[in-house]
TORSEVEX-513092 format. One line per 2 residues: number of its first residue (from 1); for each residue x, y, z of N, C-alpha, C, O. Coordinates in Angstrom, 1 decimal. Example, Ala and Ser with C-alpha at 12.3 -4.5 7.8 and 13.67 -1.06 7.14 Angstrom:
residues 2
1) 13.2,-5.7,7.8,12.3,-4.5,7.8,13.2,-3.3,7.8,14.2,-3.3,8.5 | 12.8,-2.2,7.1,13.7,-1.1,7.1,12.9,0.0,7.9,13.4,1.1,8.0
//
This chain:
residues 116
1) 27.0,65.1,143.2,26.6,66.4,142.7,27.1,66.6,141.3,26.4,67.2,140.5 | 28.3,66.2,141.0,28.8,66.3,139.6,27.9,65.5,138.7,27.7,66.0,137.6
3) 27.5,64.3,139.1,26.6,63.6,138.2,25.3,64.3,137.9,24.8,64.2,136.8 | 24.8,64.9,139.0,23.6,65.7,138.8,23.8,66.8,137.8,22.9,67.1,136.9
5) 24.9,67.5,137.9,25.2,68.6,137.0,25.4,68.1,135.6,25.0,68.7,134.6 | 26.1,66.9,135.5,26.4,66.4,134.2,25.0,66.0,133.5,24.9,66.2,132.3
7) 24.1,65.4,134.3,22.8,65.0,133.7,22.0,66.3,133.3,21.3,66.3,132.3 | 22.2,67.3,134.1,21.4,68.5,133.8,21.8,69.2,132.5,21.0,69.6,131.7
9) 23.1,69.2,132.2,23.6,69.8,131.0,23.7,68.9,129.8,23.8,69.4,128.7 | 23.7,67.6,130.1,23.9,66.6,129.0,22.6,66.5,128.1,21.5,66.3,128.6
11) 22.8,66.7,126.8,21.7,66.5,125.9,20.7,67.6,125.9,19.7,67.5,125.2 | 20.9,68.6,126.7,19.9,69.7,126.7,20.1,70.6,125.4,21.2,71.0,125.2
13) 19.1,70.8,124.7,19.2,71.6,123.4,19.7,73.1,123.8,20.3,73.7,122.9 | 19.4,73.5,124.9,19.7,74.9,125.3,21.0,74.9,126.2,21.2,75.9,126.9
15) 21.7,73.8,126.2,22.8,73.8,127.2,23.9,74.8,126.7,24.2,75.0,125.5 | 24.5,75.4,127.7,25.6,76.3,127.5,26.8,75.7,128.0,26.9,75.1,129.0
17) 27.9,75.9,127.2,29.2,75.3,127.7,29.6,76.0,129.0,29.5,77.2,129.1 | 29.9,75.2,130.0,30.2,75.8,131.3,31.5,76.7,131.3,32.3,76.4,130.4
19) 31.6,77.6,132.2,32.8,78.4,132.2,34.0,77.6,132.5,34.0,76.5,133.0 | 35.2,78.2,132.1,36.4,77.5,132.3,36.9,77.3,133.7,37.7,76.4,134.0
21) 36.4,78.1,134.6,36.8,78.0,136.0,36.1,76.9,136.7,34.9,76.7,136.7 | 36.9,76.0,137.3,36.4,74.9,138.1,36.5,75.2,139.6,37.5,75.9,140.0
23) 35.6,74.7,140.4,35.7,74.8,141.8,35.9,73.4,142.4,35.2,72.5,142.0 | 36.9,73.3,143.2,37.2,72.0,143.8,36.7,72.0,145.2,37.0,72.9,146.0
25) 35.9,71.0,145.5,35.4,70.8,146.9,35.9,69.5,147.5,35.9,68.5,146.9 | 36.5,69.7,148.7,37.1,68.5,149.4,36.2,68.2,150.6,36.0,69.1,151.4
27) 35.7,67.0,150.6,34.8,66.6,151.8,35.5,65.4,152.4,36.1,64.6,151.8 | 35.3,65.3,153.7,35.9,64.2,154.4,34.7,63.4,155.1,33.8,64.0,155.6
29) 34.8,62.1,155.0,33.8,61.3,155.6,34.5,60.5,156.7,35.6,59.9,156.4 | 33.9,60.4,157.8,34.5,59.5,158.8,33.4,58.7,159.5,32.3,59.2,159.7
31) 33.7,57.5,159.9,32.7,56.7,160.6,33.0,56.8,162.0,34.2,56.7,162.5 | 32.0,57.0,162.8,32.2,57.0,164.3,32.6,58.4,164.7,31.9,59.4,164.5
33) 33.8,58.5,165.2,34.3,59.8,165.7,34.9,60.6,164.6,35.9,60.2,164.0 | 34.4,61.8,164.3,34.9,62.6,163.2,36.3,63.1,163.4,36.9,63.6,162.5
35) 36.8,63.1,164.7,38.2,63.6,164.9,39.2,62.5,164.6,40.4,62.8,164.6 | 38.8,61.3,164.4,39.8,60.2,164.1,40.1,60.3,162.6,39.5,59.7,161.7
37) 41.2,61.0,162.3,41.6,61.2,160.9,42.0,59.9,160.3,42.0,59.7,159.0 | 42.5,58.9,161.0,43.0,57.6,160.4,41.8,56.9,159.8,42.0,56.1,158.9
39) 40.6,57.1,160.3,39.4,56.4,159.7,38.7,57.2,158.7,37.8,56.7,158.0 | 39.2,58.4,158.5,38.5,59.3,157.5,39.0,59.0,156.1,40.2,58.9,155.9
41) 38.1,59.0,155.2,38.5,58.9,153.8,38.1,60.2,153.1,37.0,60.7,153.3 | 39.0,60.7,152.3,38.8,62.0,151.6,38.2,61.7,150.2,38.5,60.8,149.5
43) 37.3,62.6,149.9,36.6,62.5,148.6,36.9,63.9,147.9,36.6,64.9,148.4 | 37.5,63.8,146.7,37.8,65.0,145.9,36.8,65.2,144.8,36.6,64.3,144.0
45) 36.0,66.2,144.8,35.0,66.5,143.8,35.3,67.8,143.1,35.4,68.8,143.8 | 35.3,67.8,141.8,35.5,69.0,141.1,34.1,69.3,140.4,33.6,68.5,139.6
47) 33.6,70.4,140.7,32.3,70.8,140.1,32.5,72.1,139.3,33.4,72.9,139.6 | 31.7,72.2,138.3,31.7,73.4,137.5,30.5,74.2,137.8,29.4,73.7,137.8
49) 30.7,75.5,138.1,29.5,76.3,138.5,28.5,76.4,137.3,28.9,76.3,136.2 | 27.3,76.6,137.7,26.3,76.8,136.6,26.5,78.1,135.9,27.0,79.1,136.5
51) 26.3,78.2,134.6,26.4,79.4,133.8,25.7,80.6,134.4,26.1,81.7,134.3 | 24.5,80.3,135.1,23.7,81.3,135.7,24.5,82.1,136.8,24.3,83.3,137.0
53) 25.4,81.4,137.5,26.2,82.0,138.5,27.1,83.1,137.9,27.2,84.2,138.4 | 27.7,82.8,136.8,28.5,83.8,136.1,27.7,84.9,135.6,28.2,86.1,135.7
55) 26.5,84.7,135.0,25.7,85.8,134.5,25.3,86.7,135.7,25.3,87.9,135.5 | 24.9,86.1,136.8,24.5,86.9,138.0,25.7,87.8,138.5,25.5,88.9,138.8
57) 26.9,87.2,138.5,28.1,88.0,138.8,28.3,89.2,137.9,28.6,90.3,138.3 | 28.2,88.9,136.6,28.3,90.0,135.6,27.2,91.0,135.8,27.5,92.2,135.6
59) 26.0,90.6,136.0,24.9,91.5,136.2,25.2,92.4,137.4,25.0,93.6,137.4 | 25.7,91.8,138.5,26.0,92.6,139.7,27.1,93.6,139.4,27.1,94.8,139.8
61) 28.1,93.2,138.6,29.2,94.1,138.2,28.7,95.2,137.4,29.0,96.4,137.6 | 27.8,95.0,136.4,27.2,96.0,135.6,26.4,97.0,136.4,26.4,98.2,136.2
63) 25.6,96.4,137.4,24.8,97.3,138.3,25.7,98.2,139.1,25.4,99.4,139.3 | 26.9,97.7,139.6,27.8,98.5,140.3,28.4,99.6,139.5,28.5,100.7,139.9
65) 28.7,99.3,138.2,29.3,100.3,137.3,28.2,101.4,137.0,28.6,102.5,137.0 | 27.0,101.0,136.8,25.9,101.9,136.6,25.7,102.9,137.8,25.6,104.1,137.6
67) 25.8,102.3,139.0,25.7,103.1,140.2,26.8,104.1,140.3,26.6,105.3,140.6 | 28.0,103.6,140.1,29.2,104.5,140.1,29.1,105.6,139.1,29.4,106.8,139.3
69) 28.7,105.2,137.9,28.5,106.2,136.8,27.5,107.3,137.2,27.7,108.5,136.9 | 26.4,106.9,137.8,25.4,107.8,138.3,26.0,108.8,139.3,25.7,110.0,139.3
71) 26.7,108.2,140.3,27.4,109.1,141.3,28.3,110.1,140.6,28.4,111.3,141.0 | 29.1,109.7,139.6,30.0,110.6,138.9,29.3,111.6,138.2,29.7,112.8,138.1
73) 28.1,111.3,137.6,27.3,112.3,136.9,26.8,113.4,137.9,26.8,114.6,137.6 | 26.3,112.9,139.1,25.9,113.9,140.1,27.0,114.8,140.6,26.8,116.0,140.7
75) 28.2,114.2,140.7,29.3,115.0,141.1,29.7,116.0,140.1,30.0,117.2,140.4 | 29.6,115.6,138.8,29.9,116.5,137.7,29.0,117.7,137.7,29.4,118.8,137.5
77) 27.7,117.4,137.9,26.7,118.4,137.9,26.9,119.4,139.0,26.8,120.6,138.9 | 27.3,118.8,140.2,27.6,119.7,141.4,28.8,120.6,141.1,28.8,121.8,141.4
79) 29.8,120.0,140.5,31.0,120.8,140.2,30.7,121.9,139.2,31.2,123.0,139.3 | 29.9,121.6,138.2,29.5,122.6,137.2,28.7,123.7,137.8,28.9,124.9,137.5
81) 27.8,123.4,138.8,27.1,124.5,139.5,28.0,125.3,140.3,27.9,126.5,140.3 | 29.0,124.7,141.0,30.0,125.4,141.8,30.8,126.3,140.9,31.1,127.5,141.3
83) 31.2,125.9,139.8,32.0,126.7,138.9,31.2,127.9,138.4,31.7,129.0,138.3 | 29.9,127.7,138.1,29.1,128.8,137.6,28.9,129.8,138.8,29.0,131.0,138.5
85) 28.7,129.3,140.0,28.7,130.2,141.2,29.9,131.0,141.3,29.9,132.2,141.6 | 31.1,130.3,141.2,32.4,131.0,141.4,32.6,132.0,140.3,33.1,133.1,140.5
87) 32.2,131.7,139.1,32.4,132.7,138.0,31.5,133.9,138.2,31.9,135.0,137.9 | 30.3,133.7,138.7,29.4,134.9,139.1,30.0,135.7,140.1,30.0,137.0,140.0
89) 30.6,135.1,141.2,31.3,135.9,142.2,32.5,136.6,141.7,32.8,137.7,142.1 | 33.2,136.0,140.8,34.4,136.6,140.2,34.0,137.9,139.4,34.7,138.9,139.5
91) 32.9,137.8,138.7,32.4,139.0,137.9,32.1,140.1,138.9,32.4,141.2,138.6 | 31.4,139.7,140.0,31.0,140.8,141.0,32.2,141.4,141.5,32.3,142.6,141.7
93) 33.3,140.6,141.9,34.5,141.2,142.4,35.2,142.1,141.4,35.7,143.1,141.8 | 35.2,141.6,140.2,35.9,142.5,139.2,35.2,143.8,139.0,35.8,144.8,138.9
95) 33.8,143.8,139.1,33.0,145.0,139.0,33.3,145.9,140.2,33.5,147.1,140.0 | 33.4,145.3,141.3,33.7,146.1,142.5,35.1,146.7,142.5,35.3,147.9,142.9
97) 36.0,146.0,142.0,37.4,146.5,141.9,37.5,147.6,140.9,38.2,148.6,141.1 | 36.7,147.5,139.8,36.7,148.6,138.8,36.1,149.8,139.4,36.6,151.0,139.2
99) 35.0,149.7,140.1,34.3,150.8,140.8,35.3,151.4,141.8,35.3,152.7,141.9 | 36.0,150.6,142.5,36.9,151.1,143.6,38.0,151.9,142.9,38.4,153.0,143.4
101) 38.6,151.4,141.8,39.6,152.1,141.2,39.1,153.4,140.5,39.8,154.4,140.5 | 37.8,153.3,140.0,37.2,154.6,139.5,37.0,155.6,140.6,37.2,156.8,140.5
103) 36.6,155.1,141.8,36.4,155.9,143.0,37.7,156.6,143.4,37.8,157.8,143.7 | 38.8,155.8,143.4,40.1,156.3,143.7,40.5,157.3,142.7,41.1,158.3,143.1
105) 40.3,157.1,141.4,40.6,158.1,140.4,39.8,159.3,140.6,40.4,160.4,140.5 | 38.5,159.2,140.9,37.7,160.4,141.1,38.1,161.1,142.3,38.2,162.4,142.3
107) 38.4,160.4,143.4,38.9,161.1,144.6,40.2,161.8,144.3,40.4,162.9,144.8 | 41.1,161.2,143.5,42.3,161.9,143.2,42.1,163.1,142.4,42.7,164.1,142.6
109) 41.1,163.0,141.4,40.8,164.2,140.6,40.2,165.3,141.5,40.5,166.5,141.3 | 39.3,164.9,142.4,38.7,165.9,143.3,39.8,166.6,144.2,39.7,167.8,144.4
111) 40.7,165.8,144.6,41.8,166.4,145.4,42.6,167.3,144.6,43.0,168.4,145.0 | 42.9,166.9,143.4,43.7,167.8,142.5,42.9,169.1,142.2,43.5,170.1,142.0
113) 41.6,168.9,142.1,40.8,170.1,141.8,40.5,170.9,143.0,39.8,171.9,143.0 | 41.0,170.4,144.1,40.8,171.0,145.4,39.3,171.2,145.8,38.9,172.1,146.5
115) 38.6,170.2,145.4,37.2,170.1,145.9,37.1,169.4,147.2,36.0,169.4,147.8 | 38.1,168.6,147.5,38.0,167.9,148.8,39.0,168.4,149.7,39.2,167.9,150.8
//
């Protein structure tokens, strides 16, 4: 597999230097019974992932960031609407309280004037 990758990237005018991260694959070969470890020989192969794998991972990460950003924008819009609604309710409550205090003052004046 390493030879195949080496041939693929060797001499190619568009070849990209592979990423620094190497992946080590350990395979075991045994003749006859695979459970007989004494007859198994181990082969250690270090392969370098294709640059396209790294690009795909970065693309997936960018897509995830865009999705999260979109969710945050929707939440921000929702919070802004809720704040506007609460501000409107607060204005109504303030108006009612002013009217109530005006009513109380009027009632007090009417009592003082002995109209009630």
